N, C-alpha and C positions, 0 to 999 in steps of 0.2 A: 834230601826230602824223604820222609817216612812213607812207606807204601800204604796206600789207603785201600782197604778191602771193600768190595761191594757188600752192602748191608741190607738185610731184610728184617723189617719190624712187623710183628703180627698184632692185630687188634680185634676186639670183639664188636666194635662200633665203627661206623663209616665216617666218623669225624677224625679218625687217625690220631687221636690224642688220648681219650679215655679208654679204659678197659684194655690196657696193653698186655698182651699175652706172652711176649718174649722177643728176643732178638737173636739172629744168627748171621754170621759173616760168611762170605764165599770162602771155601777152602783154598781155592786158587781163582783169581779173577778171570772172568771169561775173556776170550779173544775179541769178542764183539757182541753187540746186541742190536736189535732192529725195532724201530717204532713205526707202526703203520697207522695212518689217520684216514678216515673215510667220511663221505657225506652220502645221505640217502635221498634219492629223487624218485618222483613218479612221472610218468609220461602221458601226454595228451596226444592221441592219435586220431586221425581222420581216415576213414576207409579209403584205400587206394593211394594214400599219401606215402611217398617214399622216404620222407624225412620225419624226424621226431622233435617234439618240443618237451623239454624237461622242466619240472617245477620242484623246487627244494622242499623236502619234508622235514628233515632234521639232521643233526650231526651224528654220524655213525659211531663216534667215539674213537679212542686210541687203543691200540693193541701193542703190548711189549712182548718181544720174543727173545729169550735168552737160550742160545744153543751151547751144548757141550761145556757146562759148568763142571770142571774137573774136580773129582774128589780122590785124593791119593793117600794110600796107607802104607807106602813103601818106605816111609821115613825120609824121603828126599826133601820134603818140606815139613815144617812143624805141624803137629796134629791138631793144634788149636784147642787142646783140652779134651778131645774126643778119644775114646778107647780105640776105635777102629772105624773103617769106612761105614759099616752097617749102623753104628751108633750115630754118626753124623747124619746119614740119610734118614734115620728114624726121626731125629729132631727136626730136620728140614721139612719132611713131609707133614709132620704134626703142625708146625708153625705156618706152613704155606698152603697146604692143600686139603688136609683131612677134615672131615665133618666134625664140628665141635658141638657137643650136646648142650652146652650152656647157652649158646647163641642160636642153635638150631640151623646151622649152616657152616660152611668152611669160613675161615677168618678173612678179614680184610687185611691187606698187606701194603706196606710202603717200601719200595725199593729205592735205595739211595746209593749213588756212587759219584763222588766228587760233587759237581754242581747239578747232576742229573737226579731228579726225583720223580717217581711214578707211583700213583696211588690207585689201587684197584683190587681185583680178585683173581685168583689163579684158576684159569679154565682148562689148563692142560699141564700134566706133570708126568714126565717119562724118565726112566732110568735105564741106562745101558751099562751092563757089567762087562769090563774089558780085560781084567787081569786077576788071577787067583793064586792062592797058595796051593801046594800039593793036596792039602786036605779039603780044598774047595772054598776056603774063606776068601771073601772078596778083598782084593788089594787096590783096585782102581775102578772107578765108575764115572760115567758122564751123565749129567742131569740136564734135561731140556725142559724149559717151562714157558708157558704163555700166559700173559696177564691181560685182562680187560679193564680199562679205566673205569672207576666208579667214584662218584662224588657223593658227599653226604647230602641228605634231603634239604637241610637248612640252606646250604649253598645254592641249591636249585631255586628255593623259594626267594632268597635274596636277589638272585639274578632276575627272576620273574617280576618281582616288585609289584605284585598284583594279588588282590584278595579274592578273585573269582574262584568259585568251586570247580571250574573247568581246569584249573592249574594245580601244580604240585604244591603240597603243603607239608610242613613238618612242625610238630608241636612237642614241647617238653612237658612230661607228666608232672602235675602238681598234686599236693595232698588233697584227697577227696575226689580226684578225677576218676572216672570210669571210662571204658572204651566206648560204650554207647553215648555217653554224655559228650565226649570229645568229638565223636563222629557227628553228633547233632550240631555242635558249634561250627563245624566246617561246612557241612552239606545242607543244614537246615532240616535234617531228618536223621534218625539213628538207624535207619534201615540197612546201612552199608557196613555196620560194625564187624560182621563176620568176614567180609571181604578185606577190611582193614587188618584184621587179625591175621588173615592168611598172607597178605602182602608183607607183614612185619615178622613172619615166622614165629608167631606166638603160639605156645602150646595150648592155651585157652584164653578166653577174653579177660580173665582176672590176672593174667601173668604180666601185669604192669606195675611199676612202682615209681614214686617221685624221683625225678631226675632222668628217667628213660626218655628217649626221643622216638616219637611215633611218626611214621610216614603215611600221609594220606594222598592216595593217587588221584589223578584227574577223573572226573565223572565221565562215564561213557554215555554218549547220547544215542 
């Protein structure tokens, strides 16, 4: 059976389909990875009570942690088309972690290895250089990354299955749409269009075009 490499795909949108920015495979598969899931609760306390009662707030989401992703330039393994360790690390950082001016944020990523699939954003990216040539050129490095799960707004809307302005909404921009107009349709007022622009990392309120997906957050009461 052929060796399957861990694969990371980079995207400009949270649907993990459109706006594909590139793909990179692990130089050498990691020895392990860890997925942590959490729930958030609030507590109800009575003065003098020694016990607590917890009420569920929301799901805290999933976190993927990959430690010691080895990058080797000693020719022990094939270079996968990269000139050296630094060239590989440069591409990896760009596709996974670095700020992208086109989308005004780091990319969304999908990590795939066999049957395992994780979709989210990279919240931590660290490189440890461990082996060098006499001239100081890096021959080996270890990359540690942490990802926070992130779903596209439309998925959240579908799960909510509710049209209340207190819930999450996502809409696809159509010809003739403006941000104030779309905001009015969701909330019944256009007063929140600047907040919607900020949430969607728009450089200005006119930076939308047909086909774009706009996220409308719940109203704060």
